[in-house]
C-alpha positions as CSV (number, residue, x, y, z in Angstrom):
1,M,20.5,-41.8,-14.7
2,E,17.0,-40.3,-16.2
3,N,16.5,-37.2,-14.7
4,K,13.1,-37.3,-14.2
5,S,10.7,-34.0,-13.4
6,F,9.4,-34.4,-10.0
7,E,5.3,-33.5,-10.1
8,E,3.4,-34.8,-6.8
9,W,0.2,-34.0,-4.6
10,A,2.3,-32.6,-1.0
11,I,1.5,-30.7,1.5
12,L,4.4,-28.1,1.8
13,E,5.7,-26.6,5.2
14,L,7.4,-23.6,4.7
15,M,9.7,-21.8,7.0
16,G,7.5,-24.1,9.4
17,H,5.6,-21.2,9.9
18,R,3.1,-21.9,7.2
19,K,1.4,-25.4,5.7
20,M,-0.4,-25.8,2.3
21,A,-1.6,-28.5,0.5
22,G,-1.6,-29.6,-3.5
23,L,0.1,-30.5,-6.6
24,V,4.0,-29.6,-6.4
25,K,5.9,-29.4,-9.4
26,E,9.3,-27.6,-10.0
27,Q,9.5,-24.7,-12.5
28,T,12.2,-22.6,-14.1
29,I,11.3,-19.1,-14.0
30,G,14.3,-17.2,-16.5
31,S,17.4,-18.7,-14.8
32,A,16.2,-19.4,-11.5
33,S,13.8,-23.1,-9.7
34,F,11.1,-22.4,-8.3
35,I,9.0,-24.7,-6.4
36,R,5.0,-24.1,-7.6
37,I,2.1,-25.5,-5.9
38,D,-1.6,-25.4,-7.6
39,V,-3.9,-25.3,-4.0
40,P,-7.1,-27.0,-5.3
41,D,-10.5,-26.2,-3.9
42,K,-13.3,-29.2,-3.1
43,H,-13.6,-29.8,-6.1
44,G,-9.6,-30.1,-7.5
45,N,-10.4,-26.7,-9.6
46,C,-7.2,-24.5,-8.8
47,I,-7.8,-21.5,-6.9
48,A,-3.9,-20.2,-6.7
49,T,-1.2,-20.3,-7.9
50,Q,2.0,-19.8,-5.7
51,F,5.5,-20.0,-6.0
52,Y,8.2,-20.2,-3.6
53,N,12.3,-20.5,-3.1
54,P,13.0,-24.2,-2.2
55,E,15.3,-22.6,0.5
56,A,11.7,-21.5,1.9
57,V,10.5,-25.4,2.2
58,Y,10.8,-26.7,6.0
59,C,9.4,-30.0,5.0
60,M,7.4,-31.6,2.3
61,T,5.6,-34.8,2.3
62,P,4.4,-36.4,-0.1
63,T,0.2,-37.5,0.1
64,T,-2.5,-38.3,-2.3
65,R,-4.6,-36.2,-4.5
66,E,-7.6,-36.6,-1.8
67,L,-6.2,-35.4,0.9
68,A,-3.9,-32.5,-0.4
69,M,-7.7,-32.0,-1.8
70,Q,-9.2,-32.2,2.4
71,F,-6.2,-30.1,4.1
72,A,-5.8,-27.7,1.5
73,A,-9.5,-26.6,2.7
74,S,-8.4,-25.4,5.5
75,H,-5.4,-24.1,4.8
76,S,-6.3,-22.5,1.7
77,P,-4.7,-18.8,0.9
78,S,-6.8,-16.1,0.6
79,P,-7.3,-14.4,-2.7
80,V,-5.2,-12.2,-3.9
81,T,-6.2,-8.4,-2.9
82,R,-4.7,-4.7,-2.9
83,Y,-4.3,-2.9,0.6
84,E,-5.0,-0.2,0.0
85,L,-4.8,3.2,2.8
86,P,-8.4,4.8,3.4
87,P,-8.4,8.6,1.4
88,C,-6.9,11.0,3.3
89,G,-9.3,13.3,4.7
90,H,-9.6,15.9,7.6
91,E,-11.1,14.0,10.8
92,D,-11.2,17.4,12.9
93,D,-12.2,21.2,11.3
94,D,-9.4,22.4,13.7
95,D,-6.7,21.2,11.0
96,M,-8.7,23.7,8.3
97,N,-7.3,26.3,9.8
98,N,-3.9,25.1,9.4
99,D,-1.3,26.0,6.8
100,A,0.6,23.6,5.3
101,Y,3.3,23.4,7.7
102,G,0.5,22.6,10.5
103,V,0.8,26.9,11.7
104,D,-2.2,28.7,12.2
105,A,-3.7,30.8,9.3
106,E,-4.2,34.3,10.9
């Protein structure tokens, strides 16, 4: 029996909460196997690639390229961005009268 690698257009449901559509493939990284999804834009160009542990997949529905692109247009992931807190600063000038331990300076 031939062991053929999986590569199909599909809609993935992850843990029953998140849905994504794109070209789904198997991929091994190191010694671990992952499900890779290449999410297309409305022109078919890949805008995001994500890897998931197979145990995170709740449901996978094979579909056509056209339907996957339509679905992805309204369910595409946000681009990767770095989460940053605003710079530290003193919002209240009264804090400037406190030393490093929060005790009023004399």
